[in-house]
N, C-alpha and C positions, 0 to 999 in steps of 0.2 A: 363381506365376510374376512378379515384378513387373515384368515390362516390357511385359506386356498392360494394367495400370494406369497409365493415362497420367499421372491426377489429379498426386502426388506429382513425377514427372518434367518435366510440364509447369509447374509453379507452378516447378521450379528453376531450369526456360530460360528463364522470364519474368524471374525476377529476378536471373538471372548475368545479362542481358541489361541488363536496367534500372542496373546496377551497372555493367556495362563499356560502357552510351552516356553515362551520367550522371560517374561519377567518375573513369576515366579518360580520356574525352575531355578535359577539364576540367586536369587536369594535364599532358596532352601538349600543350597548346594555349597552355596560362602556360609554359610552359618558356619559359625565355630561353636564348638563346646568349652565351659569355662574350666573343667579339671580335666586336660590333656592325659589319655593313657601313656604311661612309663611301660616300659617293656618292662618284662621279670624274668627272672634270673631265666637264664636256659640250661643250667643243670637238672639232668634229669634225678627224680626220688628213684631211690631202691625203696624197692617193698617185698618184703617177706610174705612169705606162704604162713597161712593160719593153719597152724600145730595145733586141731581141737580135737580131746578123744572122742570119735565115736563108737560108741557100746549098743 
């Protein structure tokens, strides 16, 4: 039974994780979005308190 021999399966697991951690993560971190975000105005908006008549 090949499941009882961990040698080839462990090597496949290690190599697949190495590929996963090196190639795929660099592809995902270098991805750029087509519409870059622009910084918003830094002015603070003045909020007014609500003046509701409570009866």
